[in-house]
N, C-alpha and C positions, 0 to 999 in steps of 0.2 A: 749353378743358380737355380733356385727352386721355383717351381711354379705355383703361384697361388690358385688354390681351388676355390669354386665357388660353393658356399655350403648352403644347402637348402635348410631352412628352419623345420625342426622336427617336433612333432607333437603328437600324442596318442592318448587315447581312453583305454582304461582297464576296468572290467567289470569282474567282481568276483562274488560268487554265490557260496554261502555257507551253510544252506539248509538241505543239502542232499543225504536221503537216508536209504536210496535204493541200490547205491554201488556203482552207478554209471558214472563215467568219467566225460564230462560234456566240456568241448572247447570250440569255440568259435573265433575264428579270427577274420580280420581284413586288413586292408592297407594302413590304416590308422587305428585299429583297435583289437583288443582281444577280450574275449569273455571267458571265463573258466569256472566250473563248477555249478553249484546250485542244482536244486530239483528242476525237473522238466518245466514246471511253470515258471519258476523263478528265471531260469536260463532263457525262456522264450520271452518274458518280459524284458529282461536285460537286452536281448538281441533287437527286439521291435524298438526300443528305447534309443539304441544307438543308431539304427537306420534312420529313424525319424529325425534324430538329432542332425545327422549328416544331410539329410534333405532339407531340413531348415536352414543349416549353414550354406548349402549350394544356393537356396532360393534368396538369401542374403548377399549371394556373391562374395563369401568369406571362405578362408581355409581354416581349419582348427587353430593353426598357430597364430592366426590374426584376430582371435576372440579374446576379450578380456574374461577372466575367471568368473566375474559377477553375471556377464551376458550368458557365458557357457551354461551357469548354473540355471539360469532362467530357462534357456532352450531345453535343457535336460528335463527340468521340472515340467514343462509343457508336453515333452514328448514322451513322458512316461505314462503307460496306460494305467487306467483306473482299476 
């Protein structure tokens, strides 16, 4: 008899920067995100954006897998530094 496992919904964000000219390999990971590549400035902006995105989700009492794509896009847009 097989036991049924409870599966936890999975979701994650991936940020990819393509403007790296200095040869550094930048990788930042978290529980639900990975950011790779980019110049120092781009990588920093992506990191700040994802941190603010997860802070906003927390303030709304939601997990990433619970957010509709349109709502997530709005949160990410507002979390992106100018």
